[in-house]
C-alpha positions in Angstrom: -4.5 -20.2 -145.8 -3.9 -17.0 -147.7 -5.7 -14.9 -145.1 -3.8 -12.6 -142.9 -5.1 -11.5 -139.4 -4.2 -7.8 -139.5 -6.4 -6.6 -136.6 -5.1 -9.0 -133.9 -2.4 -6.8 -132.2 -4.5 -3.7 -132.5 -7.6 -5.4 -131.0 -5.5 -6.8 -128.2 -4.0 -3.4 -127.4 -7.5 -1.7 -127.5 -8.9 -4.4 -125.2 -5.9 -3.8 -122.7 -6.4 0.0 -122.9 -10.2 -0.5 -122.2 -9.4 -2.9 -119.2 -6.9 -0.3 -117.8 -9.5 2.5 -118.2 -12.2 0.4 -116.3 -9.7 -0.3 -113.5 -8.9 3.5 -113.2 -12.6 4.3 -113.1 -13.3 2.1 -110.1 -10.7 1.1 -107.5 -11.9 0.0 -104.2 -10.1 0.3 -100.8 -11.1 -0.8 -97.5 -10.5 0.8 -94.1 -11.3 -0.6 -90.7 -11.2 1.7 -87.8 -13.2 2.6 -84.7 -15.8 5.3 -84.7 -14.0 8.4 -83.3 -15.2 11.5 -81.7 -12.9 14.4 -80.9 -12.1 13.3 -77.4 -11.3 9.8 -78.5 -9.1 11.2 -81.5 -7.2 13.4 -79.0 -6.5 10.4 -76.7 -5.5 8.2 -79.7 -3.2 10.7 -81.3 -1.8 12.1 -78.0 -2.9 15.6 -79.1 -1.2 18.7 -77.6 -0.8 22.3 -78.5 2.2 23.0 -80.7 5.1 24.5 -78.6 5.7 28.2 -79.4 9.0 28.5 -77.6 10.9 26.7 -80.2 9.6 29.0 -82.9 10.7 32.1 -81.0 14.0 30.6 -80.2 14.7 29.9 -83.9 13.6 33.4 -84.9 15.8 35.0 -82.3 18.9 32.9 -82.6 22.1 34.6 -84.0 24.6 32.7 -86.1 26.8 33.1 -89.1 24.4 31.1 -91.3 21.4 33.1 -90.2 23.2 36.4 -90.9 24.2 35.1 -94.4 20.7 34.0 -95.0 19.4 37.5 -94.1 22.0 39.1 -96.3 20.9 37.1 -99.3 17.2 37.8 -98.5 17.7 41.5 -98.5 20.2 41.6 -101.4 18.9 39.0 -103.8 21.5 39.9 -106.4 24.2 38.3 -104.2 22.2 35.0 -104.5 21.6 34.8 -108.3 24.4 36.9 -109.8 27.3 34.4 -108.9 25.3 31.6 -110.6 24.4 33.5 -113.7 24.8 31.4 -116.8 26.7 34.0 -119.0 26.8 31.7 -122.1 23.2 30.9 -122.1 21.5 34.0 -120.9 23.7 37.1 -121.6 22.9 37.6 -125.2 19.1 37.4 -124.6 19.4 39.7 -121.7 21.3 42.3 -123.8 18.9 42.2 -126.7 16.0 42.4 -124.4 17.5 45.4 -122.4 18.1 47.3 -125.6 14.5 46.6 -126.8 13.1 47.9 -123.6 15.3 50.9 -123.6 14.2 51.9 -127.2 10.6 51.5 -126.1 11.1 53.4 -122.9 12.7 56.5 -124.6 9.7 58.0 -126.2 7.3 57.0 -123.4 9.5 58.5 -120.7 9.6 61.9 -122.7 5.8 61.6 -123.3 5.0 60.9 -119.6 7.1 63.9 -118.5 5.3 66.3 -120.9 2.0 64.7 -119.9 2.7 65.6 -116.3 3.8 69.2 -117.3 7.4 68.6 -116.5 10.7 68.9 -118.7 11.2 65.9 -120.7 14.5 65.0 -119.1 12.7 64.0 -115.9 11.2 61.1 -117.7 14.8 60.0 -118.6 15.9 60.3 -115.1 12.9 58.1 -114.0 14.0 55.5 -116.5 17.5 55.1 -115.0 17.7 55.4 -111.2 14.7 53.3 -110.1 15.5 50.6 -112.7 19.1 50.2 -111.4 17.9 50.2 -107.8 15.5 47.4 -108.5 18.2 45.4 -110.3 20.0 45.3 -106.9 17.0 44.6 -104.6 14.3 43.0 -106.7 13.4 39.3 -106.7 11.4 39.1 -110.0 13.6 38.3 -113.0 11.3 39.6 -115.7 9.2 42.7 -114.7 10.4 46.1 -115.9 10.3 48.9 -113.3 9.9 52.1 -115.1 7.3 54.8 -115.6 3.8 53.4 -116.0 0.1 54.5 -116.4 -1.8 52.1 -114.3 -4.4 50.8 -116.7 -2.9 48.2 -119.1 -3.6 44.4 -119.1 -1.1 41.7 -119.9 -3.5 40.0 -122.5 -3.5 43.0 -124.8 0.3 43.1 -125.1 0.7 39.3 -125.4 -1.2 39.4 -128.6 0.9 42.2 -130.1 4.4 42.1 -128.4 6.3 43.1 -131.5 4.1 46.2 -132.2 5.3 47.8 -128.9 8.9 47.3 -129.6 8.9 48.9 -133.0 8.3 52.5 -131.6 12.0 53.4 -131.8 12.0 53.4 -135.6 9.2 55.9 -135.8 10.7 58.0 -133.1 14.0 58.3 -135.0 12.3 58.8 -138.3 10.0 61.6 -137.0 13.0 63.2 -135.4 15.0 63.2 -138.7 12.1 64.6 -140.7 11.5 67.4 -138.2 15.3 68.2 -138.2 15.6 68.1 -142.0 12.4 69.9 -142.9 12.7 72.4 -140.0 9.0 71.9 -138.8 9.5 74.3 -135.9 11.0 77.1 -137.8 8.7 76.9 -140.8 5.4 75.8 -139.4 5.7 76.5 -135.6 5.3 72.8 -134.7 6.0 72.2 -131.0 9.0 70.0 -130.4 10.5 68.6 -127.2 13.3 71.2 -127.1 16.4 71.3 -125.2 17.4 68.1 -123.2 20.2 69.1 -120.8 23.2 66.6 -120.7 24.3 65.1 -117.6 22.8 64.1 -114.2 21.3 66.3 -111.6 22.7 66.4 -108.0 20.5 64.9 -105.3 17.9 67.2 -103.6 16.2 66.6 -100.3 12.3 66.7 -100.6 10.5 69.7 -99.3 8.8 68.6 -96.1 6.0 71.4 -96.5 4.6 69.4 -99.4 4.0 66.3 -97.3 0.5 67.2 -96.2 -0.5 68.0 -99.7 0.8 64.9 -101.3 0.3 62.2 -98.7 -3.1 61.1 -100.0 -2.1 60.9 -103.7 1.1 59.3 -102.7 -0.6 56.5 -100.7 -3.0 55.8 -103.6 -0.1 55.7 -106.1 1.9 53.3 -103.7 -1.0 50.9 -103.3 -1.8 50.7 -107.0 1.8 50.4 -108.0 2.6 47.7 -105.6 -0.5 45.7 -106.5 0.5 45.8 -110.2 4.0 44.9 -109.5 3.5 41.9 -107.2 0.6 40.5 -109.4 2.5 40.6 -112.6 5.7 39.4 -110.8 3.8 36.4 -109.6 2.4 35.6 -113.0 5.9 35.6 -114.5 7.2 33.5 -111.5 4.6 30.8 -112.0 5.3 30.8 -115.8 9.1 30.4 -115.4 9.2 28.4 -112.1 10.8 30.6 -109.6 9.6 32.4 -106.5 8.9 36.1 -105.8 9.2 37.4 -102.2 6.3 39.9 -101.7 8.0 41.6 -98.7 11.3 42.0 -100.6 9.3 43.4 -103.6 7.8 46.1 -101.4 11.3 46.9 -100.1 12.7 47.1 -103.6 9.9 49.3 -105.0 10.1 51.5 -101.9 13.8 52.0 -102.3 13.5 52.6 -106.0 11.0 55.5 -105.4 12.8 56.8 -102.3 16.2 57.1 -104.0 14.5 58.1 -107.3 12.6 60.9 -105.5 15.9 62.3 -104.2 17.1 62.5 -107.9 13.8 64.1 -109.1 12.2 61.1 -110.5 8.6 60.2 -111.0 6.9 57.4 -108.9 7.6 54.1 -110.7 6.0 50.7 -110.7 5.9 47.7 -112.9 5.3 48.4 -116.6 3.0 45.6 -117.9 3.8 46.3 -121.6 7.6 46.6 -121.3 7.7 43.6 -118.9 6.1 41.4 -121.6 8.5 42.9 -124.1 11.4 42.1 -121.9 10.2 38.5 -121.6 9.3 38.0 -125.2 12.6 39.3 -126.6 14.7 36.8 -124.5 15.2 38.5 -121.1 15.9 36.0 -118.3 17.2 38.2 -115.4 17.3 41.8 -114.2 20.5 42.1 -116.2 18.1 43.1 -119.0 16.9 45.9 -116.7 20.5 47.1 -116.0 21.3 47.1 -119.7 18.2 49.3 -120.4 19.2 51.7 -117.6 22.7 52.0 -118.9 21.5 52.7 -122.4 19.3 55.5 -121.1 22.2 56.8 -119.1 24.1 57.1 -122.3 21.2 59.1 -123.8 21.1 61.3 -120.8 24.8 62.0 -120.8 25.5 62.3 -124.5 22.6 61.6 -127.0 19.8 63.6 -125.4 20.3 66.6 -127.5 19.6 64.6 -130.7 16.0 64.4 -129.7 15.3 68.1 -129.2 13.6 68.5 -132.7 11.2 65.5 -131.9 7.6 66.8 -132.4 5.4 66.6 -129.2 2.7 65.3 -131.6 4.7 62.1 -132.1 4.9 61.7 -128.3 1.2 62.3 -128.0 0.6 59.5 -130.7 2.7 57.2 -128.6 0.4 57.8 -125.6 -2.7 57.4 -127.7 -1.4 54.1 -129.0 -0.7 52.9 -125.5 -4.3 53.9 -124.5 -5.4 51.3 -127.0 -5.0 48.6 -124.3 -7.4 50.5 -122.0 -10.1 50.6 -124.7 -9.6 47.0 -125.6 -10.6 46.1 -122.0 -14.3 46.6 -122.9 -14.0 43.3 -124.9 -13.5 41.5 -121.5 -16.9 42.4 -120.2 -18.7 39.3 -121.8 -16.0 37.0 -120.4 -16.1 38.6 -116.9 -19.8 38.3 -117.0 -19.6 34.6 -117.6 -16.8 34.0 -115.1 -17.9 36.1 -112.2 -20.6 38.7 -112.0 -19.5 40.1 -108.8 -16.0 40.9 -110.2 -17.5 42.5 -113.2 -19.6 44.7 -110.9 -16.4 45.8 -109.1 -14.8 46.4 -112.5 -17.7 48.7 -113.6 -17.9 50.6 -110.4 -14.1 51.2 -110.4 -14.3 52.4 -114.0 -17.2 54.8 -113.4 -15.9 56.1 -110.1 -12.4 56.8 -111.6 -13.8 58.6 -114.6 -16.2 60.7 -112.5 -14.3 61.3 -109.3 -10.5 61.3 -110.5 -8.1 58.5 -109.8 -7.6 58.7 -106.0 -11.2 59.1 -105.1 -12.3 56.6 -107.7 -9.8 54.0 -106.1 -11.2 54.8 -102.7 -14.7 54.3 -103.8 -13.7 51.0 -105.5 -12.0 49.8 -102.2 -15.1 50.6 -100.1 -17.4 49.0 -102.5 -15.2 45.9 -102.6 -15.3 45.7 -98.8 -19.1 46.1 -98.8 -19.4 43.5 -101.4 -17.4 41.1 -99.4 -19.5 41.6 -96.4 -22.5 40.9 -98.6 -21.0 37.7 -99.9 -20.3 36.5 -96.3 -23.9 37.1 -95.5 -25.2 35.2 -98.5 -23.2 31.9 -98.4 -24.4 28.7 -100.0 -26.2 26.4 -97.4 -26.8 22.8 -98.5 -28.1 19.6 -97.0 -25.8 16.7 -97.8 -26.7 13.1 -98.5 -24.7 9.9 -98.6 -23.3 8.7 -101.9 -24.5 5.1 -102.4 -22.1 2.5 -100.8 -19.6 5.1 -99.7 -18.6 7.3 -96.7 -18.8 10.4 -98.9 -21.5 13.0 -98.4 -22.4 15.6 -101.1 -25.1 18.2 -101.8 -28.4 16.5 -102.6 -29.2 19.2 -105.2 -26.1 18.4 -107.2 -25.6 14.6 -106.8 -28.4 12.5 -108.1 -27.0 9.4 -106.4 -26.7 11.1 -103.1 -29.4 9.9 -100.6 -30.5 11.5 -97.4 -29.9 9.2 -94.4 -33.2 8.5 -92.8 -33.5 10.3 -89.5 -30.3 12.3 -90.1 -29.8 15.9 -91.5 -26.4 16.8 -92.6 -26.0 20.6 -92.9 -23.1 22.5 -94.4 -22.3 26.2 -95.0 -19.8 27.5 -97.6 -18.7 30.5 -95.4 -16.8 30.9 -92.2 -19.1 31.7 -89.3 -18.6 35.2 -87.8 -20.7 38.0 -86.3 -22.2 39.2 -89.6 -23.7 36.0 -90.7 -24.2 34.2 -87.4 -27.9 34.9 -87.5 -28.3 33.9 -91.1 -26.5 30.6 -90.4 -28.8 29.7 -87.5 -32.0 30.6 -89.5 -30.7 28.6 -92.5 -30.0 25.6 -90.2 -33.5 25.6 -88.8 -35.0 26.1 -92.2 -33.1 23.3 -93.9 -33.8 20.8 -91.1 -37.5 20.9 -92.0 -38.5 21.7 -88.5 -40.1 25.0 -87.4 -37.9 25.3 -84.3 -39.0 28.7 -83.3 -42.7 27.7 -83.6 -42.3 24.6 -81.5 -40.4 26.5 -78.9 -43.1 29.1 -78.6 -45.8 26.4 -78.3 -43.8 24.6 -75.7 -43.5 27.7 -73.6 -47.2 28.3 -73.9 -48.1 24.8 -72.9 -45.6 25.0 -69.9 -47.3 28.1 -68.7 -50.7 26.3 -69.1 -49.4 23.4 -67.1 -48.2 25.9 -64.3 -51.7 27.3 -64.3 -53.2 23.9 -64.0 -50.9 23.2 -61.1 -51.9 26.4 -59.3 -55.6 25.6 -59.8 -55.0 22.2 -58.4 -53.4 23.6 -55.2 -56.0 26.2 -55.0 -58.7 23.6 -55.0 -56.8 21.6 -52.5 -57.2 18.3 -54.2 -55.8 15.2 -52.5 -52.5 13.8 -53.5 -54.1 10.6 -54.6 -55.5 12.3 -57.6 -53.7 12.6 -60.9 -51.7 15.7 -60.1 -48.4 16.1 -61.8 -45.4 15.4 -59.7 -41.9 17.1 -59.6 -40.6 14.8 -62.4 -43.0 15.7 -65.0 -41.9 17.0 -68.4 -43.2 18.4 -71.6 -42.2 16.7 -74.8 -42.7 17.7 -78.4 -42.8 15.6 -81.5 -40.9 17.5 -84.1 -42.8 15.8 -86.9 -46.0 17.4 -85.9 -47.8 19.7 -88.3 -48.8 23.2 -87.2 -52.5 22.2 -87.6 -51.9 19.3 -85.2 -50.4 21.6 -82.7 -53.0 24.2 -82.9 -55.8 21.7 -82.4 -54.6 21.1 -78.8 -56.0 17.6 -79.1 -54.2 16.0 -76.2 -55.3 12.4 -77.1 -55.1 12.3 -80.9 -52.6 15.0 -82.0 -49.2 13.8 -83.3 -47.6 16.8 -81.5 -49.4 16.2 -78.3 -48.1 18.0 -75.3 -48.6 16.0 -72.2 -47.9 16.0 -68.5 -46.5 12.7 -67.6 -44.0 11.0 -65.4 -40.4 10.9 -66.6 -40.7 7.4 -67.9 -40.0 7.5 -71.7 -42.5 6.1 -74.2 -41.7 3.0 -76.1 -43.1 4.2 -79.4 -40.5 5.6 -81.9 -41.2 8.0 -84.6 -39.0 6.8 -87.6 -39.6 10.1 -89.5 -38.0 12.3 -86.8 -34.5 13.6 -87.7 -32.0 11.4 -86.1 -29.0 13.8 -86.6 -27.7 16.8 -88.4 -24.0 17.6 -89.1 -22.4 21.1 -89.3 -19.0 21.5 -91.2 -16.5 23.5 -89.2 -14.6 26.1 -91.3 -13.2 28.7 -88.9 -14.2 30.8 -86.0 -12.4 34.2 -86.0 -14.0 35.3 -82.6 -14.2 32.4 -80.2 -16.4 34.0 -77.5 -19.1 35.2 -80.0 -19.2 32.0 -82.0 -19.1 29.7 -79.0 -22.2 31.6 -77.8 -23.9 31.3 -81.2 -23.3 27.6 -81.3 -24.4 27.2 -77.8 -27.7 28.7 -78.6 -28.1 26.3 -81.6 -27.6 23.4 -79.2 -30.1 24.9 -76.7 -32.9 25.6 -79.1 -32.6 22.0 -80.7 -32.4 20.3 -77.3 -35.5 22.2 -76.3 -37.5 20.3 -79.1 -35.7 17.1 -78.1 -33.1 17.1 -81.0 -29.4 16.2 -80.5 -26.7 18.2 -82.3 -23.4 17.0 -83.4 -20.5 18.7 -85.1 -18.2 17.1 -87.6 -14.9 17.7 -89.4 -13.4 20.3 -87.0 -9.7 21.2 -87.5 -7.6 21.6 -84.4 -7.4 25.4 -84.5 -11.3 25.4 -84.5 -11.4 23.1 -81.6 -8.9 25.3 -79.8 -10.9 28.3 -80.6 -14.0 26.6 -79.2 -12.1 25.8 -76.0 -10.9 29.4 -75.7 -14.4 30.5 -76.1 -15.6 28.2 -73.2 -17.8 26.3 -75.6 -17.5 23.0 -73.8 -19.3 22.5 -70.5 -21.2 19.8 -68.6 -23.8 19.5 -71.3 -21.6 20.0 -74.4 -18.4 17.9 -74.5 -15.9 16.9 -77.1 -18.1 13.8 -77.5 -20.3 16.0 -79.6 -17.5 16.5 -82.1 -16.7 13.8 -84.6 -13.7 13.5 -87.0 -15.9 13.1 -90.1 -19.4 13.3 -91.2 -19.6 9.6 -91.5 -18.6 9.1 -87.9 -21.3 11.5 -86.8 -24.1 9.9 -88.9 -23.0 6.3 -87.9 -22.9 7.3 -84.2 -26.4 8.8 -84.5 -27.7 5.6 -86.2 -26.0 3.1 -83.8 -27.0 4.9 -80.5 -30.8 5.2 -80.6 -32.1 7.9 -78.3 -33.3 6.9 -74.9 -36.5 8.9 -75.4 -38.2 8.0 -78.7 -39.8 11.4 -78.9 -36.2 12.9 -78.8 -34.7 12.9 -82.2 -31.0 13.9 -82.9 -29.3 16.6 -84.9 -25.7 16.3 -86.0 -24.2 19.4 -87.5 -21.2 20.1 -89.8 -19.7 23.5 -89.4 
């Protein structure tokens, strides 16, 4: 009495939590099904090719619902504007639009001067394309205006407020320049006259097409890549979907119509998009507000900035270049994450600095393609083992509890088999299986020639048939576990790799160390004819040294490609394809070879 058990409920809860954790760590399930190869699976599941006529019929049908769906797809504003929550989102969109407009004003003027054009063209480019994207775009947060293609979102996320405070400095610098008279007294260069009003549309000069097509293509590719990547980032963050095709249409119309009204090429501005999001923007209403604010400046307020010093605009550009210089801090993280991507980053940077933007981008694209080819030729090959008491097979080098099944080799490649890596794939398969296939094949051919010479000598000597002459049913068999020294010794009686002339009756001795099977994991075959020939060569080479080959885990498109490439014939059927690695391994173990000197190889593509 007098003692209180304070730890009882807590200990009970801790015990329950520990018990639940143990149950979550190991939960058993039992599945009982027959061992299935591809042919049995197709019969069991009544497999058949998917009908294509239904897809074409659906795509070509005409109805009111389909017409309305196409209208909403190409004019997204008709889908989201009627459902716009005015009370919840309007204030945030208005404040966000004004913030982006204040930020865009000095940058538009600065980029126009940087291109050697009158400053008013930068204001035009901040109005027309933004309003066009408001009608056709699908992203709710990106800001489509003038952009220098180098900034990263991370550098702006850390300092979102710093970007939005540029309007105060702009107004202050203009007031000081006007009050002190910097141009009249000291000869300071200023923006100068900004004409009020909009310009009429002008058709492009077709004679300039040949001179500008290369640069235009490079700008279009880079601009679309930036816009769609940043749009998808915002879409994932806020839980909506961005249509890549419609984004291409929206950006194309923005630049097409903007070009008629003497605008620069535009894309997604990373810094202003993040400002638009961080200041409460929820839809492209913010973009429409910013474009209307800039329209007001173009029509009435542009002349107020004629005394703005150009040095202030240059300072704005230098401040924006801070993001590019800050990217060098990402080199250590890129090195740790992916060295190949860092190499592409460095090559792109150096090529762009030395060869200008368009040639640098071309060099970067070519280098990326070459690096992709190199990656496909250097995939990761591994031999799999069975995890104890499971039907799971994992890399022996990574899993300590994975054990290689005696007599079976399970081989896997991390890359898709195609013409550039087919030879590497075959060489890696032969190497990982622990059998010198090429050497054994060459020895077998030499010994077969030797046997033919012996037969010719016997015929030449006219020996009687009662002597031990080889019959038509003789064969040459090779033990794949033989060492090269045994084969070179040519000891017909004692060598483990003896090559003998004998009747077709199989020997009763079984070599337990011989590989019983090897499994290839099917990933994808882009060119059916070529890859069917490559796989047939693998089957042929291993069968020449008395090793059976099986393929596991083939998806239906891969099987269809193999059929299209005439892979299956009388010697290779769908019974050599299994639905899983465990099915192939179990089949190899449950069906011992008829010839004990003939091991089995199951392969996983």
